[in-house]
N, C-alpha and C positions, 0 to 999 in steps of 0.2 A: 527582307528584314524581319518579317513575321516568322519565318522559319527559324531564324537565329534566336528570337525571343522564345519560341516554343521549345527549342532544344534546351535553352537555359532553364526554362521552367521545369522541364522533364528531369534535368540533372538535379535541380534543387529538390524535386519531389523524391527522387531516388535516394538522395543524401538524407532527407528527412526520414524516409522509411527505414534506412539502415540505422539511423540514430534511435528511432523508435524501438527497433528490435533489440538494440544494445540496451536501451533503458529498461525494456521489459525483462531482459535477462538479469539486469542488476536488481530489479524489483524482486524477482524470484529469490535472490540471495539475501534479501533483507531479513533481519531478525528484530522483532519488537517485543517489549514486555508490557503487558497490561496489568494493572494492579487495582485492588479494591481494599477497603477497610484499612487504610493507612499502611498498606503493604502486607496485610494479613493473608491475602491471596494474590499470587502472581501467576500469570499465564504467559509463556513465551510462544510466539507465533512467527512462522516464516512468511516470506513473500507470496507463497502459494496458498496462504490462509489455512495452513495446517498447524495445529497446536503441537509444539515440540516438547514442552515440559510444563509442569505446574508445581508450585510450592504453596503449601498451606501451613500456616503457623498453628501451633497447638491451641492457642486461645480461640481460634475461629471455629474449632470443631465441637464446641460445647452446645451450639444451637444449630440444628440441622437446617431449618428454614433460612436462617441468616447466612449459613455457609453456602446454600444453594444460590441465594441472591448475590453473595460476594463473588462466586464463581462466574455467574452470568455477567456481572458488572465488569469483572476483570477481562472476560472474553470480549465484551463490547468495547472496552478501553483499548485492547490490543488491535481490534479491527479498525477502530477510529484512527489510531496511530499509523497503522499500515496504509489506510486510505489517504491520510494526509501526506505521508512520505511518498506514496505512489503519485498522487496529484502533483506534488512539488517537482518530482523528477520528470514527469511528462510535460509539465509547464515549461521546464528548462529546455526540453527537446523541441517543443512547439514554438519556441522563441517568443513566448508571451502571448501567443494567440489564445484567446479565450474560447474554448470549445464548449458547446452545449453539454449539460450534464448527460452522462451515459454515452457520449460519442467517443468511441475508441478508435484510435489510429494505430497502425495503418488500416485502411479500409478493407 
């Protein structure tokens, strides 16, 4: 009986690994847009954490320091959105298992 239970556990682990790989591929395809200054600066980022485009409104270019801050804020906003979307997708695959921060599956 133990062997049957172990085989079932291995099948579940393989299925979970396949689902994780699928989720990771879906995450790579994500596109998010971070913004700052009420939309004065927008940064688009893909699931591989690469910025793909940026839009800066004319009114944001009058103050260099403010523009730099807005760009950083928009990048951080995009990163946070990507992190939240990624966490949500992985939580769905993990079946609600709460994994410790930084623990990435598959092992």
